[in-house]
C-alpha atoms as one frame of an Amber mdcrd trajectory, in Angstrom:
protein
  51.546 -66.188  24.486  52.042 -66.966  20.814  48.318 -66.487  20.256  48.484
 -62.929  21.593  51.516 -62.172  19.429  49.660 -63.474  16.387  46.623 -61.311
  17.174  48.815 -58.252  17.708  50.513 -58.807  14.352  47.158 -59.371  12.652
  45.700 -56.139  14.029  48.581 -54.223  12.453  47.569 -55.298   8.924  45.296
 -53.353   6.536  42.932 -56.350   6.380  42.440 -56.228  10.152  41.572 -52.533
  10.036  39.030 -53.278   7.316  37.611 -56.217   9.304  37.346 -54.148  12.483
  35.546 -51.371  10.595  33.088 -53.908   9.179  32.583 -55.454  12.621  31.908
 -52.048  14.198  29.420 -51.193  11.455  27.612 -54.523  11.886  27.515 -54.130
  15.681  26.062 -50.626  15.317  23.360 -51.852  12.921  22.452 -54.783  15.199
  22.376 -52.573  18.296  20.266 -49.903  16.564  17.814 -52.499  15.287  17.489
 -54.047  18.743  16.815 -50.636  20.318  14.165 -49.791  17.700  12.430 -53.142
  18.194  12.599 -52.739  21.972  10.985 -49.286  21.747   8.258 -50.526  19.392
   7.430 -53.513  21.590   7.294 -51.343  24.713   4.884 -48.906  23.036   2.757
 -51.714  21.617   2.546 -53.544  24.972   1.799 -50.423  27.015
């Protein structure tokens, strides 16, 4: 339970908001790149 309390307190800090924004940006870039590669491979293989 202490772990959850620590996470909750961390997510209330400005650093956590910055980290979450960076994580979301990185996830979007990775997901977009994977989709583009998937589309290119499908067209190349077809």
